[in-house]
N, C-alpha and C positions, 0 to 999 in steps of 0.2 A: 731461773735455774741455768747454770752454766752448761754449755754444750762441749763435752770433751771428746766427741766422736772423731775418730781418725778416718778420713776418707781420701787419703792420698793427696793432701794439699788443701782440704777444707779448712776454713778459717775458724779460729776460736772466737768466743764472745769477747769483744774488745772493751776495755775499761780505760777511759782517758784520764790523764792526771793533770795536775796544775801546770805541767810543762808544755801542754798543747800550745802550739804557736799559730799565729795568724799568718796569712800569706804576706802581710806587710812586714812581719817581723823577720822574714827569712828570704834569702835569695833563692831562686829556683836552683835545684841541685839534683843531679841524677848520678847514682852510684851503680856500678856494674858488679854483680855477684855471680860467680860461676861455681858449680859443684860437680862432683863425679857420679852422682847416683841418679837413678830414674825417678820419675815423678811420683811413683808409689812408695818411695822410701821415706822414712821419718825425717831424714835430713832435709829433704825438699819441703816437707811439711813445715819444718822449723823456718826455712827461708821464707816461705809464703806468709806464715804468721808474723814474722819480724817485719816483712815489707808492708803488711797491712797495718801494723801498729805504727810504723814510721809514717805512712801515708796519713793516718788519722791524726796523729799527734802534731804533724806539721801542716795539717789542713791542705795536703796536696803539694806542699812546697818542696818536699824531698821524695824522690822516687827511687826505688830499688829495682833495677832490671835484672831478672834472674835467668841464667842460662844453665839448665840442668844437663845431666847425662853426658858429661865430658865434652860438651861443645867448646869449652874454653881450655880443655886439657885434662889429663888424668890427675890423680891425687897429688903426686909429686909436683907436676907442672903448675897446678893451681896454687900450691903452697909457695913455690918459688916465685910465681907471678905476683902474689901479694907481697912477698918480701921485697921484690925489686920495684914494685909500684906499677907494673904493666897490667895488673888487675886490682880493682879496688877492694873486693871482698870475696870471701869463700866460706863455706862450712866444711870443715875437714875433720876426719877422725882423729881423736886424741892420740891414738897409738902412733900415727904418722908423725905427730908433733913431738912425741916423747924423745925422739932422736935428737931434737934441738934443745928441749927443756926437760931433762929427766924427771923433774918433780911432777910432771903430768902423769907419770905412772901411778900416782896416788888414786886417780879416778878409776883404775881398773884392777886394784888389788882385791883379791877374792874375799867376798863376804864382809868387806868394810862398809859398803853402802847396802842397806837392807831395804829391798823393795822399791817400787816406783815412788811412793810417798817420801821415802828417805832420800832418793835421788833428787827429787824436786827441792827438798829442803837444802841438801848439801850443795846443789848446783849454784845457788845464789848466796852461799855462805861467804863470810870474809876470808875463810881459809881457801876456798876454791878461787876466789878473786885474786888472792895473793899468788897462787900458783900460776894462773893465767897472766898475771902481771909480769912474770919473768919473761914472757915472750917479747917484751919490748926491746930486749937485747938483740933480737933478730929482725927488727924493723916491722913488727906486727903488734897489734893490740887485740887481745881477746875480749870480745864484747859479751859473750854468753856461752854457757855450757848446756848443750841439748843432748837428747838421748836417741840412739839408734835401735834400742831394744835390749832387753835383758837376755843374757846368754844361757843356753841350755846345752844338752848333749844329745846329738843325733847319731844313731849307729845303724849299720846294716844288719847286725846280728840281734841277739836278744837285748831287751832293754837293760841298761846298767842300773841296778837298784841297790848294789852294795859295793864296797871298795874292791873286792876281789874281781868284780866284773871289768874293772879298768885294766887289769894286768896285761901288758903287752899289746893293747889295741893300737894299731897304727892310726893316729888321730891328727887330723890337720889342725895346725895352729898358725896364727900369724907369726912371721919370722922375727920375733923380738926376744931379747934376753928375758924379759919379764914372763912372757907366755911359756917359754921353754922351761923356766924355773917352776912355774905354777903347775904345769902338766907333768913334768918329771916327778914332782912331789907326790903324785897319786898313782904312779906306776904305769901310765900309758907310754907308748912309744911316740913322742911328739914328732910330727912330720911337717916341717915348714912347706907350704905350697901356696902358689898364687891363688887368689880368690876365684878367678875365672876358671881354674882347673878343678875345683872341688867336685862339681857334678860328675865329670868323667872319672875322677879319682874314686868316687864312691861306686860308680857304675862298673868300673873295671876291677875293683878290688885293690887298687893301689893304696887306698886308705880304707880303714874299717869304720871310721867315725869322724865327726867334726864337732867342735864346740861352736855354737852359732845361735843367732836369734831367730825367733819364729817368723819374723817378717822376711828374712832371707830364705828360709826353708820354702816359703810360699813363692816369693818373687823369682827365685832362681830355679824353681821346680825340683828342688832336692828331694822332695817327698816321693818322686818317681824312682829314685835310686836307693833311698834308705827309708825304712818304715817305723823306726822306733825312736821315740823322744823321751828322755828323762828330764823332768823339769827341775834342774838343779839350781837355776838362777844364781850362778856363781859370781858373775860381775856384769856390768853393763857395757855398752859400746857407745861411748859418748862422742859427740862432735862439738868442736869449738867454732864459733862464728868469729872470723878474723877480718880485720880491716888493716890496710897499710897504715903504718904509724904516721908517715908524712901526710897522707891524705887526711887522716883524722886531725892532725895538728893544724892543718890548713883550714879547718872548719871554724865557724863562729862558736862561741860557748853555748849558745842556744841550740845550734845544730848538733853539737856534741852531746848535749843533754838529751835531745830527742832520741839519738841513736842508742845511748846507754840505757835509757829508761824503756825504750821499745824492746830491747833485748831482754832486759830483766822481766818485763811484763809478759813476754811471750814464752818464757821457759816453762812455767808450771802448766799452762794449757797444752803445750806440746808434749810434755812428759806424760801427763794424764791421758792424752789422746793415744799415745803409744800403749799405755796400760790397757785402755779399753779395746784397742785393736788386737792386742794379744789374746784377750778373751774371745774375740770373734774368730781369730785364727785357730785356736784350740778346737773349736767346733768344726771349722771348715776343714782342717787337716784330718780330723777324725773321720769326717765324711769321705775323705779320699783314701782311707785305709791305713792311716798312720796310727800306731799305738802310742798313746801318750800316758806316761806314768809319772805320778808325783813322787819326788824324792822324799823319803821319810825324814822325820826330825832326827832320828838316830843316824841315818846316812849323812845328813847335812852336818851333824856334829862331828862325825869322823872326818869329813872333808875339811871342815874348819880347823880341826886339830892338825891335819896334814899340811894345811896352808899357812898356819900361824907363823912358822919360821920364815917363810917368804915375806909375809907382811912385815914382820919385825926387821928383817934384813933391809927392806926398802925404807922403813921408817928411820932406821939408824943411818941411812945414807944422806938424808936431807931433812933439815928441820921443818921445811914446808910440808913434806910428806908426813912427818911425825905429828904436826899440828892438825892436819886434815884427818888422820886416823883417829887422833884423840877426840876431835869434835864429833866425828861420825859415831864413835863408841859411846860418847856421852848422850847422843841423840837416840840410841836404840830404845 
């Protein structure tokens, strides 16, 4: 039986493929990977799973040195480092990369991907790989699409269980065109704010709510400042594993195959581990006094209708997005 448990970096059951290489087949190679999150975050778990797959498939010939928690820089610095080649690899949020490659917005269009099983399927689809392939224009190669947690709605007031409850709520969103469009469409007052300011914003009343994943509610202690969660599951918070294009091109074909297949093999275990961890967090947050409400099917249908024009707008902008939306719809 496979073990999907998420324990802040615990490893998945490893399945080796025919590309496993002997030490004699490969030169010793060490790649440096930095990321911006703490070791309890799903992106670190993705890095650890990938590194273990690489180690097993190369029989120790390829090592991935992981530097978490902004040791190698913040999100922007890490992305720039991989672009310039001063850093070999990173796992970075897709929303940060959408400024370079707008097609990446496909991964966070509301209700396009349905649930964790749907994410695991779409993450390794040809349509997702085509979108990540556009990053090569910026000196980077996207090896894999991982998940940071499905997003829900956390509020300081009453749980939002119908559309009218959104009206006028000062809601923190990441400062991108997509998220402003998404949240304007349901009537909140979208308030761009740095991630590190969310706790104080909720505590002081600067904001009334935030759309966020359960892992962040726990790891950032947001449950101390806001007590009501509505499980809307509106979109995910993906991360893309990046490698500098020049570094990758300089590897042997066997080494390249190891990295590609290690990424592909580690996606589903990582996504399913986050799914399992979410279930643990629901119980844990409830024990800490958080009220957790399931969004009804009727409420979700209203949300989907409100967001449909946003999804269509982005699909019309780019055929890569249109293809991704069509594939996801066919998989429902």
